[in-house]
N, C-alpha and C positions, 0 to 999 in steps of 0.2 A: 294660531293666529292666522289672521285672514291672509291669504297668498293674493298678492296683487295683481296677479294674472287672472285670477278667477273672478268673475262678475257676482256681486253680492245681491242677495234677493230682497225686493222692494215689498215689505209686509204693510206697508201702510203710506199714502199720500194724502193728508188732510188738508183741505184749504177752505178758508172761510174769509170772513171780511177783516178778522183780526191777525191772522198769521196762517202761515203755510208750513205744516210739519211733516216731515219723512222719517219714516222707522224702516232701516235695513237689516239683514241678517247676513252674516257672513256665510261663505259658501259651505264652510265646514260646520254649520250651525252653532258654533261655540260662542259668537258674540254678536250684540245687538246694538246699533248704533241709532243715534236719533239726531236730527239736523233741522234747522228752522229759518225760514226767511220771512224777516218783520215786515208786515205790510202796516201797522197800526200799534199800538200798545197792546202786548199780549198778556194782560195782566190775569186773564181767565185760564192759561195754561200754567197750573199748578202741579206740584209733585203728586198729588191722588189723581190729577186728569191724566197725567202722563203714566202713572202705573195701571190705570184702567186701561189705556191704549195696549200697555204691553198683555195684561190680563187676558184682554180679548185674542191675543194670540198665544194664549197658553204659555207665556215667557215666566218660569218660574224663579229664575235666578236674577231677582234686579239688582242693579247696583243702587243702593239707595243713597249714599254719601253724592255718586255721580248725579244720580236724578235730581238731587236738591240743589247742586252746582249749576245744574243746566238750568234749572227753573229761575234760579236766583240771577243768572246772567240776563235770562228776558225781562226780569223786574228791571233790571238796572239799564235796560235798554242797550244791550252790548250784542244787539242782532246786527247782520246774521249770524247765526253759527253753524260752524260746518260739522260733520260727523263726530259725535260724542256718543262713546262707549258708555251705554245706559244698563246693560245686562251681559253677565258674561258666566258660561259654565265651565267644565274641566277639559282641559286638552287631555286628547290620550297620549301615553308616553310609548315611545320607540322602546323595545326590547335592546338586550345584548346582541350585537353582533356576531356571526359565528366565527371561530377562532380555530387556530391549529396549534396545539401544543405538543412539545415533543416530552418524549416519556423522560423520566426524570433519569439520567445517567447512572451508573454504580459509582459509589465514593472511589477514587483513584487510590490505589496504594501508595503507601509512603515512600518518598525519596530513599534508594538503598544509602544505608551509612555502613562505613568500612568498620574495620577492627579499631580504629583511632578515632572513631567518631565523627568521620569527615563525610558529608552528605556528598553524593555522586552527582554532580551538577550537570551531567550531560544527559541524565535522564529528566529531562525537565517537561516532557508533553506525553500524556497518556492518550493514544489515539482512541477516539470513539469508532472503533471497528464493530461493524455488525455483522448477522450470519443470515443467510435467507431463512425467512419465516419470523426473525425476530421482530416485536412489536418496537416501534420507533415512536410513534406519534398517535394522536388522537384529535379529530376534528368534533369539536364541542358545537351543538346545534344552535343556531339564533333562536333567542327567545322571544315571548309574546310580552310587550309592555303593558302598563296597566290599562284599563278602561278609561275614557273620559265621559263627560255628559254635555249634553247640548243645552242651550238657556232653556228649553223647552223640557229637560229633564230626561231626556231620551240618552241611552247609553250607547257610546261611540267606542267600538273595539280597539284597543291596544294595538300596536304596530308592530309587527314583527322585524327583529334586528336585520341588517345586511348580512349576505353572502361573505363568505371570506374571499380577499383578493389572492391569497397564496394559491398557487398552482402545484399540483403534484406531478413531478418529472419522472424520469426514467429510474428504473430501479426499485420502483415501490407498488405494493398491491393496495388498493384501498377496499375495505369491506365497508361498502354501503349501509348494512344494515347498521353495524355498531360504529360507524365513523373511525374506527381503528386503523393505522397504517403499518402494513408491515414490509421488512424489507426483502426483496426478491433475489438479491445477489450478496455475495460477501462485498465491503466496502467500507467507506466511511459517509456519514451524513454530511452533505451541503447544500448550505443556504446562500443563493445567489439570487438577490433582487426579491420578485415573491414567489422564486421557485424553490422548490424542497426535492433534491434527489438522492440516490444513494450511488456515489461513484466507485467504479473499482479502480479509480485513479487517485494516487495523492501526489501533488506536484508542490513542490519547493524550490529555492531559490539556490542556497546554500546549506548543508548541514553542517552546523555550527552549534555555539553554546545555545544560541536562541531557539533553535529547532530542537537540539538534541538526538539522541538515537532514534532511530525509526524501527517500529515493528508493526507492520502493515499487513492484512490481507487482501491482497490485491497487486496493482501495478504502482511502482513508484518511477517519480521522474524527477530529476535533479537538474536543475538548468546550469547550475556552475559546480562547485566543487564539493567533495566531501573531505573535510579535514582530518587533520591526525587523530587517531583515537577514538573515532565515532563508529558506531555500527547501524548498518543497513540492513534489515531483514525484510523480506516482503515472499508472499506466496505466489506471485505472479513475476512478470517482467520488472528489471529494473534497469533505468536508463541514466547515465550520468554525462551530461554533455561536456564536463570539464575534467578536472583530474580527481584522483583518488588517492590519499596518503596511506599512512601506515592505519589501516582499519579492517573491519571485519564486514564483507559484503556476502549476503546468502540470497540468492533469488532461488524461487521456484519454477522460473522460466528463463527466457533467455536474458541475458545480461551485456549490453552495450556500455563502453566506459572510453573516456578518453585517453590519457596516460597514467598508470599505474605505478607510483614510486613507492612502495611498500615497506622500506627499510628494513626487511627483514623479520617484519612483525606483521600480524595478522593474517587474515585467509579471506580469500574470494571463492565461494562455493556455488557453483552454477549448475542448475538441473535440466539448462537448455544448452544452447549456443553462446558461447563468449565470445565479444567482439571487441577490441582494443586497438589503439594506436600504438602503444607501447606497453611493455612490460618491463619493470625494472626494480629487481630486489624484492620481488613478488613471490606469494606462493597463491597456486590457484588449483583447484580440483573441479573437474568439469563433467559433465555427465554426456555433453554432445561434444561439437567441434570447438576448437579454440582458433580464432581467427584473428591473427595480428598484422596490421597494416605495415608496421616498419620493423622493429626490432624487440627482441626479447634478451635482457642481461642480466646475469647472476640472479634466475629465478628458479623456482621449481615448478613445473608446469605439468598436471596429471590429466589425462583426458581419456575418456571411454570413446571419444570418436576419433576425428583427425586434428592434428595440430598444423595450420598454415601461416606460415610468415611471410611477407610478402617483400618488400624490396630490400629490407636493413638485415642485419645480422643476429644471428644467435651465439651469443657468448657469455660463458660461464653457467652453473647451475646443472639444472637435469630437467630433460624432457622426457615424458612417457605418455606414449599414444597408442590405443588399441588399434585403431583403425590406420595407421601410418603419419608420417610426418613429410612436410614439404616446406624447405626454407631454401633461400637464395644463398645466404653464407651459413657457414658454421665456424667457430672457433676465432682464434686471433694470431696475429704475426707471434706475438711471445709465448703461444702454446697455453694459453688460459684453459684450464680443466675444464671440459665440457662433455656432457653425457647425454646421448641421445638413445632412448629404447622404443621399440615400435613393434608393432604386435601383441602385447601383453598388457591385460587389465594393471593398473598402477595397483591394487591392493594385493594381488598375487605377487608383482615385481618386489613390493615392500617385504612381503613375506619370504620371498625369494632370497632376498639380500640378507635379512636376518637368519635364515636359516644357514646360509652359506657361511656367515660370521661365526655362529655358534658351532657349526660342524668343524670348522677351522680351528676354534679355541679347543674344541673336545677332542680333536684327533690329536692336538699339541698335548693336552692334558695324558692323554692314553699314552703318547711315546714316552713322556716323562715318567709318568707312573711305571711304564714298562723295564726302563733302566734300572728305577728303584727297586722295584721287585726282584729283576735279573741279580742285582748285586746281592741282595739278601738271601737268594736262593743258594748260592754261591757260598755265604758264610756258615751255611747249616751243615754240621758234620753228620757223617751217616749215625743213623739211629736216633736223630734227635727230633723233639717234635718240632711241629712248624711254629714259629712264635706267633704270638698273637696279634702282635702288630703287622705282621707279613700277612696273616689271614684277613684281618681287616683292610689293607692295602689290595689284597687279591679280590675281595667281595666289592670293593669300591671301584675297582677296574672293570669288572663285568658288569657293574651299574652303568658307568660310562658307555662301554660297549654298546650296550642294550639301548641306552638313550641314541647315542650315534647312530644307529641302525633305523630307529625310529624316524629321526629329523632325515636321513637319507631317503628314507621310503616316504615320507611326507614330501621331498623335495621332487623326488622322481614323479610322483602321483601329480603334483602342481605344473610340473613341466609336460605332462603328457595330457593335462587336461585341455579339451578342446572348448575355446571360448566364441561364440558365435560373432562374426564380422570381424575378427582377428586379421589384422593385415601386416606382417612384419618387412615393411617396405620404407626405404628412405629415400626421397628425391631432395636431389641437390642441384640448384641451378646454376650456381657461379664457382664457389670455393668453398673447399674442405681443408682447412688447417689441421697441421700436427698438433697433438695433446689432445684432440678429441676422440671420444671413447663411444663406439657403436655397441649396441645390443640388438641381434635379431635372432629370435629363437633361442637356441642353446649358445650361441658364439656371442662372445664379448671380445672388442678387437680395439686395442689402441693404435690411434693414426700415427705413424710415426714419420711421415712426410706429407707435405701439402699435395693435394690433388685438384685437379681444375675440373668443374662441372660441363655441360649438364650430365646428370648421371643419374641412375636409379640403383640402389643397393639392397642385396636381400643376403638371407642364409644361403650358402651352397647347398646343393643336393646332398653333399656327404656330411653335412650337418659340422664340419669342423672349421670351417673358413666362412668368409663373406665373399660374395660374387656383385660385380659390378655389371651395369648394362646401359646402354643408350636410354637416355631418358625416356620414362613412359608416364602415362596419366597415373593417379593414385588408383583409380576406379580397376585398371588391370592389376591384380592383386599379385602379392608374392608367389603364392601357390600357382597361379596362372602363368606367372612369368617363368618360376621354375619348372612348370610341365612342359612349357615351350622350350627352354634350355635342355631338357632331358630329350625329348623327341628329337633333338636337332642333333 
């Protein structure tokens, strides 16, 4: 179709005493138009005459009905006649536009069903996690449209489709030869506007039944809360601006949370530093430092770094920190049982606690069995054989003693083990209440009366008691403090 902005080509402007005929050709050579201005009756302009004019210019696709209609109007004295289509070729066609198509995602696994046939409605979203090098999309090139023909029979090449308006964003590598797109990083595919990216961050408002459990290879940001019973697992950092209920949270990097109200269920496991406002009825396992702005209540906190608590209180539960503990106030006026362990790996501490319990039980069994064996021996008359039951008891007693020795050896080995970065030091800024248990090195002490801070507490060089010093920074380790004390 003729573009109105393009000027047509005048093929013929024929003037005689009877009529003024003009033939024009569209700029794309697909259409030919005729117009006439009557000067007198134009009976001599017949269809054959008009076709002869067209043939003079090698126009091979006349529109015969249109020509007949045009000449009939002349005969009926309907002049002047404006541009009328009298010949038409075939317009070239536009091909398909360039398109970007995502690769077909794998079929998501079925929702988990429990033994009662109930579907786990918390598993409602299967994330489009991608790995570096994974093919995620392909750009299909634009195609050439079908050719057209001009009114003179000349071939007009078809039109190429338009390039895609989609933009390739960050995290994506484009193979220009094949049109394939590959992920450069772990993350999720994000389509925003015309842009396609692979984002290492997954952002949600609230983790609830609409979102479901999250398992993401990258960073997760939650702008509100994580509700009770939901899981959030990420290989990178996890940020929760709101609160966390009784949930399982596992992060491969740092974790930042508002308040954790764990209700004594669920677990927060952190491979980096954990930062929170409050920890209440929570269980924490952290490879780095645990930094709490306000308070820790009735929680179990295990850290291979430092545990640092700001202006609030630590009351109830147990805190184990390899690189030292610093708090404002520990315990309560009512003497709520609270246990702080510093300078020991929490897994070693757990094994030591188990060994001590089993050693105690075994010692009680050995003592009880020894009394029984002694009594049976006293009832044996001279020359009598040892009863089978007594032999059996003595054999089992020997087994207990061997087991007891193995556990003692294991415990001594754990106590003698040197752990890099260990700092058996507890800093208390304000108050240490009675009822608090402190474990430093090989010494465990129950505090039986309130003590005022600020002070630093370490294991005494005699390895039998604890020693208090004026408050010093945790960076001054227990070993260094002990060495200064010994030198003095």
